[in-house]
Kinemage of the C-alpha trace (Angstrom):
@kinemage 1
@onewidth
@group {chain A} dominant
@subgroup {mainchain}
@vectorlist {calphas} color= white
{ca met a 1} P 0.215 -0.151 -0.061
{ca thr a 2} L 2.931 2.636 1.002
{ca gln a 3} L 4.285 1.854 -2.554
{ca lys a 4} L 1.201 2.615 -4.008
{ca leu a 5} L 0.652 5.765 -2.755
{ca asp a 6} L 4.501 7.187 -3.015
{ca arg a 7} L 3.558 7.784 -6.516
{ca trp a 8} L 1.043 9.886 -5.742
{ca val a 9} L 1.202 13.779 -4.648
{ca arg a 10} L 1.001 15.053 -0.962
{ca leu a 11} L -2.289 17.170 -1.395
{ca glu a 12} L -2.124 18.188 2.482
{ca his a 13} L 1.424 19.829 2.162
{ca pro a 14} L 1.616 23.371 3.478
{ca arg a 15} L 4.021 24.415 0.768
{ca leu a 16} L 0.795 24.045 -1.825
{ca gly a 17} L -1.015 26.098 0.366
{ca thr a 18} L -3.183 23.774 2.241
{ca arg a 19} L -4.206 24.731 5.272
{ca val a 20} L -6.496 23.232 8.323
{ca thr a 21} L -9.638 25.703 8.536
{ca met a 22} L -11.730 23.922 11.447
{ca ala a 23} L -11.854 21.776 14.296
{ca thr a 24} L -14.779 21.498 17.008
{ca asp a 25} L -12.216 21.542 19.585
{ca asp a 26} L -8.129 21.444 19.712
{ca phe a 27} L -7.843 21.845 23.401
{ca phe a 28} L -4.474 19.748 23.937
{ca gly a 29} L -3.101 19.739 20.638
{ca ala a 30} L -3.811 22.553 17.582
{ca lys a 31} L -5.430 21.421 14.624
{ca glu a 32} L -2.581 22.854 12.173
{ca arg a 33} L -0.360 19.835 13.651
{ca leu a 34} L -1.939 17.565 11.564
{ca ile a 35} L -0.785 18.588 8.124
{ca asp a 36} L 3.141 19.501 9.536
{ca pro a 37} L 5.098 18.101 7.082
{ca ala a 38} L 7.654 16.977 9.799
{ca glu a 39} L 7.399 13.467 11.495
{ca pro a 40} L 5.874 13.436 14.700
{ca val a 41} L 7.863 13.346 17.949
{ca phe a 42} L 6.890 13.073 21.803
{ca ile a 43} L 8.945 14.969 24.624
{ca glu a 44} L 8.686 13.306 27.642
{ca asp a 45} L 8.533 15.762 30.306
{ca lys a 46} L 7.157 18.712 27.809
{ca tyr a 47} L 3.917 20.308 29.030
{ca asp a 48} L 1.873 23.677 28.378
{ca asp a 49} L -1.130 25.174 30.147
{ca his a 50} L -3.529 22.660 28.919
{ca gly a 51} L -1.507 19.190 29.875
{ca lys a 52} L 0.785 16.798 28.278
{ca trp a 53} L 1.627 18.568 25.007
{ca met a 54} L 1.290 15.881 22.090
{ca asp a 55} L 2.709 16.348 18.297
{ca gly a 56} L -0.904 16.656 16.880
{ca trp a 57} L -4.261 17.231 16.599
{ca glu a 58} L -5.903 16.332 20.184
{ca ser a 59} L -9.603 17.316 21.414
{ca arg a 60} L -10.514 16.946 25.145
{ca arg a 61} L -12.431 14.086 26.900
{ca arg a 62} L -16.002 14.682 24.978
{ca arg a 63} L -18.514 14.597 27.899
{ca glu a 64} L -21.749 14.676 25.911
{ca pro a 65} L -23.241 12.721 22.595
{ca gly a 66} L -21.671 13.517 19.257
{ca his a 67} L -17.873 13.310 18.150
{ca asp a 68} L -14.872 15.853 16.950
{ca ala a 69} L -14.282 17.051 13.439
{ca cys a 70} L -11.285 18.691 11.794
{ca ile a 71} L -11.799 20.524 7.774
{ca ile a 72} L -8.759 20.746 5.758
{ca arg a 73} L -8.635 23.019 2.597
{ca leu a 74} L -6.631 21.619 0.399
{ca gly a 75} L -4.334 24.368 -1.477
{ca val a 76} L -4.912 22.596 -4.982
{ca pro a 77} L -8.381 20.486 -5.944
{ca gly a 78} L -7.519 17.058 -6.354
{ca ile a 79} L -8.577 13.471 -6.800
{ca ile a 80} L -7.625 11.487 -3.211
{ca his a 81} L -6.340 7.814 -3.896
{ca gly a 82} L -5.182 7.166 -0.185
{ca phe a 83} L -4.688 8.495 3.233
{ca asp a 84} L -1.773 7.517 5.926
{ca leu a 85} L -3.527 8.391 9.340
{ca asp a 86} L -0.986 8.407 11.797
{ca thr a 87} L -1.475 7.938 15.521
{ca ser a 88} L 2.379 7.814 16.833
{ca his a 89} L 2.796 8.540 20.178
{ca phe a 90} L -1.290 8.514 21.068
{ca thr a 91} L -1.493 5.437 23.202
{ca gly a 92} L -4.499 6.143 25.735
{ca asn a 93} L -5.635 8.978 24.253
{ca phe a 94} L -6.517 7.852 20.268
{ca pro a 95} L -10.020 7.961 18.928
{ca pro a 96} L -11.010 4.188 18.137
{ca gln a 97} L -12.873 4.920 14.829
{ca val a 98} L -12.473 7.781 11.995
{ca ser a 99} L -13.902 8.419 8.780
{ca leu a 100} L -13.348 10.586 5.969
{ca glu a 101} L -15.303 12.902 4.001
{ca gly a 102} L -14.485 15.237 0.857
{ca cys a 103} L -16.355 17.905 -0.689
{ca ser a 104} L -15.952 20.240 -3.673
{ca ser a 105} L -16.616 24.496 -2.546
{ca asp a 106} L -15.100 27.592 -2.488
{ca ile a 107} L -15.774 28.623 1.007
{ca glu a 108} L -13.528 27.881 3.899
{ca val a 109} L -15.699 25.639 6.210
{ca pro a 110} L -18.409 24.198 3.777
{ca gln a 111} L -21.615 22.874 5.522
{ca glu a 112} L -22.828 20.485 2.575
{ca gly a 113} L -22.216 18.558 -0.149
{ca trp a 114} L -19.840 16.369 1.541
{ca val a 115} L -19.448 12.181 0.574
{ca glu a 116} L -17.875 9.559 2.234
{ca leu a 117} L -14.205 8.632 1.175
{ca val a 118} L -13.388 6.317 4.006
{ca pro a 119} L -16.458 4.757 5.959
{ca arg a 120} L -16.396 4.723 9.838
{ca thr a 121} L -13.480 2.407 10.618
{ca asp a 122} L -11.570 0.828 13.611
{ca ile a 123} L -8.105 2.231 14.200
{ca ala a 124} L -5.244 1.521 16.721
{ca gly a 125} L -2.826 3.790 18.573
{ca asn a 126} L 0.554 4.448 17.775
{ca ala a 127} L 0.266 3.355 14.817
{ca his a 128} L -0.104 3.919 10.867
{ca his a 129} L -3.597 3.265 8.907
{ca phe a 130} L -3.045 2.937 5.283
{ca leu a 131} L -6.816 3.930 4.152
{ca asp a 132} L -7.935 3.421 0.200
{ca val a 133} L -10.007 5.641 -1.528
{ca arg a 134} L -12.195 4.621 -4.692
{ca his a 135} L -14.171 7.858 -5.582
{ca asp a 136} L -13.030 9.822 -8.376
{ca ser a 137} L -14.683 13.187 -7.581
{ca val a 138} L -12.349 16.270 -7.680
{ca val a 139} L -12.507 17.640 -3.964
{ca thr a 140} L -10.955 20.787 -2.383
{ca his a 141} L -11.828 20.101 1.106
{ca val a 142} L -11.379 17.017 3.353
{ca arg a 143} L -13.133 16.392 6.895
{ca leu a 144} L -11.876 14.066 9.381
{ca asn a 145} L -14.303 12.892 11.689
{ca ile a 146} L -12.930 11.049 15.259
{ca tyr a 147} L -15.253 9.241 17.297
{ca pro a 148} L -15.923 10.304 19.893
{ca asp a 149} L -12.546 12.166 20.317
{ca gly a 150} L -8.951 11.844 21.038
{ca gly a 151} L -5.883 12.850 19.270
{ca val a 152} L -3.843 12.120 15.890
{ca ala a 153} L -0.648 12.815 15.134
{ca arg a 154} L -0.545 13.284 11.361
{ca leu a 155} L -2.944 12.864 8.327
{ca arg a 156} L -0.987 12.285 4.965
{ca ile a 157} L -3.558 12.898 1.617
{ca phe a 158} L -2.207 11.290 -1.215
{ca gly a 159} L -3.642 12.155 -5.132
{ca glu a 160} L -3.678 13.896 -8.019
{ca val a 161} L -3.813 17.288 -8.594
{ca arg a 162} L -6.437 18.325 -10.798
{ca pro a 163} L -5.865 22.100 -12.052
{ca asp a 164} L -8.291 24.206 -14.589
{ca phe a 165} L -6.001 25.332 -17.673
{ca ser a 166} L -9.029 26.968 -19.275
{ca gly a 167} L -7.802 30.499 -18.815
{ca val a 168} L -4.143 30.039 -19.276
{ca his a 169} L -2.531 31.005 -22.146
{ca gly a 170} L 1.052 31.532 -23.083
{ca tyr a 171} L 3.713 29.095 -21.396
{ca val a 172} L 3.474 27.349 -18.184
{ca asp a 173} L 5.343 25.118 -16.025
{ca leu a 174} L 3.892 21.742 -17.149
{ca ala a 175} L 5.795 19.638 -14.604
{ca ala a 176} L 4.578 21.867 -11.603
{ca val a 177} L 2.846 20.098 -8.830
{ca glu a 178} L 0.240 22.689 -8.711
{ca his a 179} L 0.102 22.047 -12.037
{ca gly a 180} L -0.714 18.262 -11.834
{ca gly a 181} L 3.010 17.307 -12.449
{ca arg a 182} L 4.558 14.121 -10.478
{ca pro a 183} L 7.231 11.816 -10.841
{ca ile a 184} L 6.221 8.330 -11.437
{ca ala a 185} L 9.566 6.281 -11.172
{ca cys a 186} L 13.148 6.581 -10.431
{ca ser a 187} L 16.420 4.604 -10.367
{ca asp a 188} L 17.179 6.137 -6.726
{ca gln a 189} L 16.280 8.372 -4.413
{ca his a 190} L 18.378 7.773 -1.419
{ca tyr a 191} L 18.614 10.948 -0.177
{ca gly a 192} L 15.813 12.858 -1.205
{ca ser a 193} L 12.564 12.692 -2.095
{ca val a 194} L 11.757 13.041 -6.412
{ca his a 195} L 8.914 14.773 -5.276
{ca asn a 196} L 10.698 17.886 -4.391
{ca leu a 197} L 11.860 18.298 -7.797
{ca leu a 198} L 8.394 19.607 -8.834
{ca ala a 199} L 7.449 21.461 -5.623
{ca pro a 200} L 6.755 25.367 -5.391
{ca gly a 201} L 9.729 28.221 -5.073
{ca arg a 202} L 13.448 27.347 -5.073
{ca gly a 203} L 14.988 24.646 -2.533
{ca val a 204} L 15.658 25.433 0.963
{ca asn a 205} L 18.730 23.833 1.528
{ca met a 206} L 20.047 20.444 0.370
{ca gly a 207} L 17.452 18.318 1.923
{ca asp a 208} L 14.836 19.948 0.118
{ca gly a 209} L 15.732 18.416 -3.551
{ca trp a 210} L 16.444 14.801 -5.360
{ca glu a 211} L 19.570 12.963 -4.086
{ca thr a 212} L 20.702 9.342 -5.117
{ca ala a 213} L 23.499 7.433 -3.609
{ca arg a 214} L 26.831 7.320 -5.054
{ca arg a 215} L 26.956 5.101 -7.700
{ca arg a 216} L 29.626 2.444 -7.703
{ca gly a 217} L 28.856 0.471 -10.994
{ca pro a 218} L 27.989 1.680 -14.560
{ca gly a 219} L 24.955 3.157 -15.901
{ca asn a 220} L 23.654 6.719 -14.588
{ca asp a 221} L 20.566 7.864 -12.286
{ca trp a 222} L 17.154 9.207 -14.135
{ca val a 223} L 13.494 10.086 -12.883
{ca ile a 224} L 10.226 9.912 -14.988
{ca ile a 225} L 7.709 12.672 -14.684
{ca ala a 226} L 4.428 12.802 -15.576
{ca leu a 227} L 3.262 16.001 -17.057
{ca gly a 228} L 0.181 17.463 -15.411
{ca arg a 229} L -1.439 17.809 -18.955
{ca pro a 230} L 0.390 16.844 -22.610
{ca gly a 231} L 2.221 20.094 -24.149
{ca val a 232} L 4.853 21.250 -26.120
{ca ile a 233} L 7.995 22.312 -24.014
{ca arg a 234} L 9.830 25.202 -25.430
{ca arg a 235} L 12.226 25.837 -22.447
{ca ala a 236} L 13.810 23.627 -19.470
{ca glu a 237} L 15.280 24.430 -16.207
{ca ile a 238} L 17.673 22.404 -13.770
{ca asp a 239} L 18.533 23.919 -10.918
{ca thr a 240} L 21.278 22.674 -8.577
{ca ala a 241} L 20.474 24.820 -5.346
{ca his a 242} L 22.520 23.988 -2.491
{ca phe a 243} L 24.278 20.891 -4.241
{ca lys a 244} L 28.051 21.664 -4.245
{ca gly a 245} L 30.142 18.791 -3.908
{ca asn a 246} L 27.457 16.528 -5.054
{ca tyr a 247} L 25.787 17.851 -7.866
{ca pro a 248} L 25.634 15.735 -11.218
{ca asp a 249} L 28.184 16.516 -13.885
{ca arg a 250} L 25.576 16.288 -16.847
{ca val a 251} L 21.932 16.237 -17.671
{ca ser a 252} L 19.999 15.154 -20.559
{ca leu a 253} L 15.987 15.108 -21.147
{ca glu a 254} L 13.997 12.705 -23.150
{ca ala a 255} L 10.491 12.997 -23.719
{ca ala a 256} L 7.246 11.022 -25.088
{ca leu a 257} L 3.479 10.882 -25.778
{ca phe a 258} L 1.997 8.205 -24.138
{ca asp a 259} L -1.622 6.943 -23.306
{ca ser a 260} L -1.399 6.166 -19.916
{ca asp a 261} L 1.450 6.193 -16.935
{ca asp a 262} L 0.941 2.436 -17.132
{ca ala a 263} L 2.624 2.474 -20.719
{ca val a 264} L 6.044 4.240 -19.397
{ca ser a 265} L 8.946 2.595 -18.420
{ca asn a 266} L 12.482 3.258 -18.351
{ca ser a 267} L 13.219 0.731 -21.407
{ca ser a 268} L 10.134 2.356 -23.398
{ca pro a 269} L 11.369 2.291 -27.322
{ca glu a 270} L 8.738 6.071 -27.550
{ca trp a 271} L 11.522 7.904 -25.717
{ca thr a 272} L 13.032 10.774 -28.188
{ca ala a 273} L 15.842 13.700 -26.973
{ca leu a 274} L 14.607 16.696 -26.226
{ca leu a 275} L 17.629 17.814 -24.641
{ca pro a 276} L 21.516 16.186 -25.385
{ca glu a 277} L 23.639 15.465 -22.554
{ca ser a 278} L 24.512 19.163 -21.294
{ca gln a 279} L 26.999 20.086 -18.824
{ca leu a 280} L 25.916 21.206 -14.887
{ca lys a 281} L 27.710 23.484 -12.754
{ca met a 282} L 26.991 23.669 -8.562
{ca asp a 283} L 24.386 25.668 -6.976
{ca gln a 284} L 22.790 27.261 -9.925
{ca gln a 285} L 19.867 27.703 -12.340
{ca his a 286} L 20.101 26.198 -15.492
{ca tyr a 287} L 17.943 27.001 -18.512
{ca phe a 288} L 17.786 25.711 -21.850
{ca asp a 289} L 15.810 27.095 -24.716
{ca asp a 290} L 17.647 26.720 -28.087
{ca glu a 291} L 19.216 23.442 -27.363
{ca leu a 292} L 15.556 21.911 -26.615
{ca ala a 293} L 14.580 19.786 -29.869
{ca asp a 294} L 11.297 20.672 -31.275
{ca ile a 295} L 9.636 16.822 -31.000
{ca gly a 296} L 5.891 18.252 -30.778
{ca thr a 297} L 3.432 17.545 -27.984
{ca val a 298} L 4.798 14.947 -24.893
{ca ser a 299} L 3.099 13.696 -22.215
{ca his a 300} L 6.174 12.173 -19.628
{ca val a 301} L 9.874 13.356 -19.576
{ca arg a 302} L 12.583 11.772 -18.278
{ca val a 303} L 15.286 13.388 -16.536
{ca ser a 304} L 18.628 11.256 -16.644
{ca ile a 305} L 21.565 12.700 -14.412
{ca tyr a 306} L 25.308 11.363 -15.069
{ca pro a 307} L 26.528 9.629 -13.240
{ca asp a 308} L 24.590 10.031 -10.094
{ca gly a 309} L 24.186 13.180 -7.456
{ca gly a 310} L 21.261 15.678 -6.485
{ca ile a 311} L 18.954 18.436 -8.264
{ca ser a 312} L 16.777 20.507 -6.473
{ca arg a 313} L 14.557 21.482 -8.834
{ca val a 314} L 13.047 20.546 -12.409
{ca arg a 315} L 11.012 22.869 -14.649
{ca leu a 316} L 9.436 22.348 -17.733
{ca phe a 317} L 7.623 25.324 -19.352
{ca gly a 318} L 5.329 24.659 -22.648
{ca gln a 319} L 2.017 25.093 -24.247
{ca val a 320} L -0.776 23.160 -22.893
{ca asp a 321} L -1.842 20.575 -25.621
{ca gly a 322} L -5.257 21.927 -26.895
């Protein structure tokens, strides 16, 4: 299940603009902690004015009928494929059951239009719960219901971004996560996730990029990116920000038009050269315009680095097909 979810975008990440807009109660643990990108921690002797400090969202003990809930507004609309509900460090204070709903709305705290994504489900304390979703509607909000009360450390929301390109004119970054771009395969991601490559803004440090292990044998490392929408690529940017003694020596780009992600592999014969092997330098942005071949509309791009190393961001600017 975890490998299946890894191919999707983390829609709850605050850098996409996602935020927690409502909780029925967060007396013990602030609702914002539910989507904190950092892994939850436990600090033995840490207390605050409300009691034991816990790294997550936690409501007080409910003394009346009903249940607690929390609403998350996604930074970008998307189709959700699964959740990781994490109760790490919550042992005697976790909710015994949860359910999840989604809706599409323009307001901060929707009151209606909710559809069931995960039915009422038993959970355990101090554990990860990978919950599958079989619902193909685009949603803007997620509501986590806990029965009747308690604490949840983190909620990870895995899915695919579904942006609206109807008002877009000219060039757009077809690989950007906020435009639906996502990595679907790579040779290695030992030190840094490939999902960092398509994140908004420049990398904040070396850990906010994609870095492979040191290659000791023949060959080179690579990542395959599914564009948010098929298009014609006119400009590429490879950013090695913060990578100094470990940036790749060279990079090349190949692209192709595939019917689906399932048809794509590193050995697919359809790959066509978009950018020949080009020299890279440490800690800087590299722009390629005239060097790109005119190969028409493509849906996927393979970024190859030689022989290994780390890069911070990949931008693929072009015109949306149609």
